[in-house]
C-alpha positions as CSV (number, residue, x, y, z in Angstrom):
1,G,49.5,134.4,153.9
2,Q,49.8,131.3,156.1
3,K,51.7,133.3,158.7
4,I,49.0,136.0,158.9
5,Y,46.3,133.4,159.5
6,V,48.4,131.6,162.2
7,D,49.2,134.8,164.1
8,S,45.6,135.8,164.2
9,L,44.6,132.3,165.3
10,R,47.2,132.4,168.1
11,R,45.9,135.7,169.4
12,N,42.3,134.5,169.3
13,I,43.2,131.3,171.2
14,E,45.0,133.3,173.9
15,L,42.0,135.6,174.2
16,R,39.8,132.5,174.4
17,F,41.7,131.2,177.4
18,R,41.6,134.6,179.2
19,I,37.8,134.7,178.7
20,W,37.5,131.1,179.9
21,D,39.5,132.0,183.0
22,Q,37.1,134.8,183.7
23,L,34.1,132.5,183.2
24,V,35.6,130.0,185.6
25,S,36.2,132.8,188.1
26,I,32.6,134.1,187.8
27,S,31.1,130.6,188.2
28,K,33.0,129.6,191.3
29,D,30.1,130.4,193.6
30,S,27.3,129.1,191.4
31,L,27.4,127.0,188.3
32,S,24.2,128.5,187.1
33,L,25.6,132.1,187.1
34,F,27.0,133.1,183.8
35,D,27.9,136.4,182.2
36,N,26.0,136.5,178.9
37,G,28.4,139.0,177.4
38,L,31.4,136.9,178.1
39,I,29.6,133.8,176.7
40,L,28.7,135.7,173.6
41,Q,32.2,137.0,173.2
42,N,33.6,133.6,173.7
43,T,31.3,132.1,171.1
44,M,32.3,134.8,168.6
45,I,36.0,134.1,169.2
46,L,35.4,130.3,168.8
47,G,33.7,131.2,165.5
48,S,36.6,133.2,164.4
49,I,39.0,130.4,165.3
50,V,36.9,128.0,163.2
51,N,36.8,130.4,160.3
52,E,40.5,131.1,160.5
53,S,41.2,127.4,160.7
54,N,39.1,126.9,157.6
55,E,41.0,129.7,155.8
56,I,44.3,128.0,156.7
57,R,43.1,124.7,155.4
58,N,41.8,126.2,152.2
59,H,45.0,128.2,151.7
60,A,47.0,125.0,152.3
61,N,44.9,123.2,149.7
62,T,45.5,126.0,147.2
63,V,49.2,125.8,147.8
64,V,49.3,122.0,147.4
65,E,47.2,122.2,144.2
66,T,49.4,124.9,142.8
67,Y,52.5,122.8,143.7
68,I,51.0,119.7,142.1
69,S,50.1,121.7,139.0
70,D,53.6,123.2,138.8
71,T,55.1,119.8,139.3
72,D,53.0,118.2,136.6
73,S,54.0,121.0,134.2
74,G,57.7,120.5,135.3
75,I,57.5,116.8,134.7
76,K,55.9,117.3,131.3
77,M,58.6,119.9,130.4
78,T,61.3,117.7,131.7
79,G,60.1,114.8,129.5
80,I,60.0,117.1,126.5
81,L,63.5,118.4,127.2
82,A,64.7,114.8,127.8
83,L,63.3,113.8,124.5
84,I,64.9,116.7,122.7
85,A,68.2,115.9,124.4
86,T,67.9,112.3,123.4
87,L,67.2,113.2,119.8
88,L,70.2,115.6,119.8
89,C,72.5,112.9,121.3
90,V,71.3,110.3,118.7
91,S,71.8,112.9,115.9
92,V,75.4,113.6,117.2
93,I,76.1,109.9,117.5
94,I,74.8,109.2,114.0
95,F,76.8,112.2,112.6
96,T,80.0,111.0,114.5
97,L,79.6,107.5,113.2
98,F,79.2,108.8,109.7
99,K,82.3,111.0,109.9
100,L,84.3,108.2,111.5
101,N,83.2,105.8,108.8
102,S,84.2,108.4,106.2
103,E,87.6,109.0,107.9
104,V,88.2,105.2,108.1
105,R,87.5,104.9,104.4
106,N,89.8,107.8,103.6
107,G,92.5,106.3,105.9
108,I,92.2,103.0,104.1
109,E,92.5,104.7,100.7
110,M,95.5,106.7,101.9
111,Q,97.1,103.6,103.3
112,T,96.5,101.8,100.0
113,E,98.0,104.7,98.1
114,L,100.9,104.9,100.5
115,T,101.6,101.2,100.1
116,R,101.6,101.6,96.4
117,K,104.0,104.6,96.6
118,V,106.3,102.6,98.9
119,Q,106.3,99.7,96.4
120,E,107.1,102.1,93.6
121,L,109.9,103.6,95.7
122,D,111.3,100.2,96.4
123,R,111.3,99.4,92.7
124,S,112.9,102.8,92.0
125,N,115.6,102.1,94.6
126,A,116.3,98.7,93.2
127,E,116.6,100.2,89.7
128,L,118.8,102.9,91.0
129,E,121.0,100.3,92.7
130,R,121.4,98.4,89.5
131,F,122.0,101.6,87.6
132,A,124.7,102.6,90.1
133,Y,126.5,99.3,89.7
134,V,126.3,99.4,85.9
135,A,127.4,103.0,85.8
136,S,130.3,102.3,88.2
137,H,131.5,99.4,86.1
138,D,130.9,101.1,82.7
139,L,132.6,104.4,83.8
140,H,135.5,102.8,85.5
141,A,136.4,100.6,82.6
142,P,137.1,103.4,80.0
143,L,138.9,105.5,82.7
144,R,141.2,102.6,83.4
145,K,141.9,102.1,79.7
146,L,142.5,105.8,79.3
147,Y,145.0,105.8,82.2
148,A,146.7,102.6,80.8
149,F,147.0,104.1,77.3
150,S,148.5,107.2,78.6
151,E,151.0,105.1,80.6
152,I,151.9,103.2,77.4
153,L,152.3,106.4,75.5
154,M,154.7,107.8,78.0
155,E,156.7,104.6,78.0
156,R,156.9,104.1,74.3
157,E,157.3,107.7,73.2
158,K,160.6,108.7,74.9
159,N,160.9,111.9,73.0
160,L,157.8,113.6,74.2
161,S,158.1,117.3,74.7
162,P,157.8,118.7,78.2
163,E,154.4,120.1,77.1
164,G,153.3,116.6,76.0
165,I,154.4,115.1,79.3
166,D,152.6,117.8,81.2
167,I,149.4,117.1,79.3
168,I,149.6,113.3,80.1
169,T,150.4,114.1,83.7
170,R,147.3,116.2,83.9
171,M,145.3,113.5,82.2
172,H,146.4,111.1,84.9
173,A,145.2,113.6,87.6
174,F,141.9,114.1,85.9
175,V,141.3,110.3,85.5
176,T,142.2,109.8,89.2
177,R,139.8,112.5,90.3
178,M,137.1,111.1,88.1
179,Q,137.6,107.6,89.6
180,R,137.4,109.1,93.2
181,L,134.3,111.0,92.2
182,I,132.6,107.8,91.0
183,D,133.5,106.0,94.2
184,D,132.2,108.9,96.3
185,M,128.9,108.9,94.4
186,L,128.5,105.2,95.1
187,E,129.2,105.8,98.8
188,F,126.6,108.6,98.8
189,S,123.9,106.2,97.5
190,L,124.3,104.1,100.7
191,N,122.4,100.9,99.9
192,L,120.5,100.0,103.2
193,S,118.8,96.9,102.0
194,K,122.0,94.7,102.3
195,V,122.8,95.6,105.9
196,E,121.0,95.3,109.3
197,R,120.8,97.6,112.2
198,K,122.6,96.4,115.3
199,T,123.9,97.7,118.6
200,I,127.2,99.6,118.1
201,N,130.0,100.8,120.4
202,L,131.0,104.2,119.1
203,N,134.3,104.0,120.8
204,Q,135.3,101.1,118.7
205,L,134.0,102.7,115.5
206,V,136.0,105.8,116.0
207,R,139.2,103.8,116.7
208,N,138.5,101.9,113.5
209,A,138.2,105.1,111.6
210,M,141.5,106.4,113.1
211,T,143.2,103.1,112.1
212,N,142.0,103.6,108.5
213,L,143.5,107.1,108.6
214,T,146.8,106.1,110.2
215,V,148.9,107.4,107.2
216,S,147.1,110.8,107.1
217,I,147.3,111.2,110.9
218,A,151.1,110.3,110.9
219,E,151.9,112.6,107.9
220,S,150.1,115.6,109.4
221,N,151.3,114.9,112.9
222,A,147.7,115.1,114.1
223,R,146.6,114.6,117.7
224,I,143.2,113.2,118.6
225,D,141.8,113.4,122.1
226,M,138.7,111.3,122.7
227,E,136.4,111.1,125.7
228,T,134.4,108.0,126.4
229,L,131.6,107.7,123.8
230,P,128.2,105.9,124.1
231,E,128.5,102.2,123.9
232,E,125.0,101.4,122.7
233,I,123.8,103.0,119.5
234,I,121.4,101.3,117.1
235,G,122.6,101.7,113.5
236,F,124.7,100.5,110.6
237,D,128.3,100.1,111.5
238,S,129.7,100.5,107.9
239,Q,127.9,103.9,107.5
240,L,128.9,105.2,110.9
241,N,132.5,104.1,110.2
242,Q,132.4,106.2,107.0
243,L,130.8,109.1,109.0
244,F,133.6,109.3,111.5
245,Q,136.3,108.7,108.9
246,N,134.9,111.6,106.8
247,I,134.7,114.0,109.7
248,I,138.2,113.2,111.0
249,S,139.8,113.3,107.6
250,N,138.0,116.6,106.9
251,S,139.7,118.1,110.0
252,I,143.1,116.8,108.9
253,K,142.7,118.1,105.4
254,Y,141.6,121.6,106.3
255,S,144.3,122.2,108.9
256,R,146.3,125.4,109.0
257,T,149.7,125.6,107.5
258,G,152.4,124.9,110.0
259,V,149.9,124.0,112.7
260,P,149.5,120.2,113.5
261,P,145.8,119.2,113.6
262,H,144.3,118.8,117.0
263,I,140.9,117.1,117.2
264,R,139.0,116.9,120.4
265,I,136.0,114.4,120.6
266,R,133.6,114.8,123.5
267,A,130.2,113.4,124.3
268,S,127.1,114.4,126.4
269,I,123.3,113.8,126.6
270,V,121.1,116.8,125.5
271,P,117.4,117.3,125.0
272,G,116.1,117.4,121.4
273,S,115.0,121.1,121.9
274,E,118.7,122.1,122.0
275,I,119.3,120.8,118.4
276,E,119.2,123.4,115.7
277,G,116.5,122.5,113.1
278,V,115.1,119.7,115.2
279,K,111.7,118.2,114.2
280,A,108.8,119.0,116.5
281,S,108.3,115.3,117.3
282,D,111.9,115.1,118.6
283,E,112.0,118.1,120.8
284,K,111.2,116.2,124.0
285,K,113.5,113.2,123.2
286,K,117.0,112.7,124.6
287,F,120.0,112.6,122.2
288,H,123.7,111.6,122.5
289,K,125.7,114.6,121.3
290,I,129.1,113.8,119.9
291,V,131.3,116.9,119.1
292,F,134.4,116.9,116.9
293,A,136.3,120.2,117.4
294,D,139.4,121.0,115.5
295,N,141.9,123.9,115.2
296,G,141.9,124.1,111.4
297,I,141.2,126.9,109.0
298,G,137.5,126.9,110.0
299,F,134.9,128.7,107.9
300,D,132.5,131.6,107.9
301,N,129.5,130.5,110.0
302,K,127.1,131.8,107.3
303,Y,128.1,128.7,105.3
304,K,127.2,126.2,108.0
305,E,124.2,124.9,106.0
306,K,125.9,125.0,102.6
307,I,128.8,122.7,103.4
308,F,126.3,119.8,103.8
309,I,125.0,120.2,100.2
310,I,126.4,117.7,97.7
311,F,129.2,119.1,95.5
312,Q,129.3,122.4,97.4
313,R,132.8,123.5,98.2
314,L,134.1,126.6,100.1
315,H,137.6,126.4,98.5
316,G,139.0,125.8,95.1
317,K,139.9,122.3,93.8
318,S,143.5,123.4,93.5
319,E,143.7,124.4,97.2
320,Y,142.3,121.3,98.7
321,E,141.5,117.8,97.3
322,G,138.0,116.4,97.4
323,T,134.8,116.0,95.5
324,G,132.4,117.9,97.7
325,I,130.5,114.8,98.7
326,G,132.0,113.8,102.1
327,L,129.9,116.0,104.4
328,A,126.8,115.4,102.2
329,T,127.4,111.7,102.9
330,C,127.7,112.5,106.7
331,K,124.3,114.2,106.6
332,R,122.8,111.3,104.7
333,V,124.2,108.8,107.3
334,M,122.6,110.8,110.2
335,E,119.3,111.0,108.4
336,N,119.4,107.2,108.0
337,H,119.9,106.9,111.8
338,N,117.1,109.4,112.7
339,G,119.7,111.8,114.0
340,Y,121.1,115.2,113.1
341,I,124.4,116.8,112.2
342,T,125.3,120.5,112.6
343,A,128.4,122.6,112.1
344,S,129.8,125.9,113.3
345,G,133.0,127.5,112.3
346,R,135.4,130.4,113.0
347,E,137.7,131.5,110.3
348,N,141.4,130.6,111.1
349,E,140.4,129.2,114.4
350,G,138.7,125.9,113.7
351,A,135.4,124.2,113.2
352,E,133.0,122.0,115.3
353,F,130.8,119.2,113.9
354,S,128.1,118.0,116.3
355,I,126.2,114.7,115.6
356,Y,123.1,113.6,117.5
357,F,122.0,110.0,118.0
358,P,118.6,109.2,119.7
359,V,119.1,107.7,123.2
360,I,117.7,104.1,123.2
């Protein structure tokens, strides 16, 4: 609308100047001579210019008033929206504070309950420790007496029949096995309250375990090849010594007839995601992987989980000595060190035991 008025105004102004030029040309000879028609036309054009200017001004006023009205409405609407948004934000803040307060209360209650459970567990562990000590003492005493009485019987009764001697011999074997079972059960309980964690050199611990097994290694003509192992592991040296001793003695015990045991120990660093059965929280961590590989009788790989269950055996008691607690103890030790132990086997080819320690 503004453009239409301006275009019309421009044309009238141009026409006005042309008429003015004509008037000037006519009045060159005499200032008193004027063309009435041109003067009338010029007057009309000037009137049109004035009218169109008024229209432009009026239209501009209308536009400004409309803009002001729209702006006022927008300001009012903005204020309303701002108020609504503020109320919503306040409501959200109040709701969040209420939920947070509720969660804090629940967290405090859960922490209190957890503390109570931990105290109960500590009491239970202390009672279990006392029970294990008493049970060990009370069970060992009658076994020792039974063994001693059977010895006395064999010494005094020289005329025992072969059957009687066989019965007493078996009795000795059963008593010895029962004593070993009691000792292994006590080892499995692994009291952690009396030892402290410290930095451990695994190379030294494995050598200590090999020293403790010197007789078994010599009798079986076993060969052990060991790579350099991690020198800084945080843990309990007595438990780790038992761990390595159990794994090495296991490889010696389950060797193939006529084939000297050959145990290879190697180390590497692997991501937690490589470990079978790893916890989700450990997937991105780094672990020291220690592998014990032997050339023994091995086992069917479908039993790789079963062998770590206490009292579970893959062979009869008459075939191989043992109580079925050794590997269960190894698993318990690794759990105490926030680590893992896995196994894989191939029948008549050998077995591999992999243990994983968190990298510090």
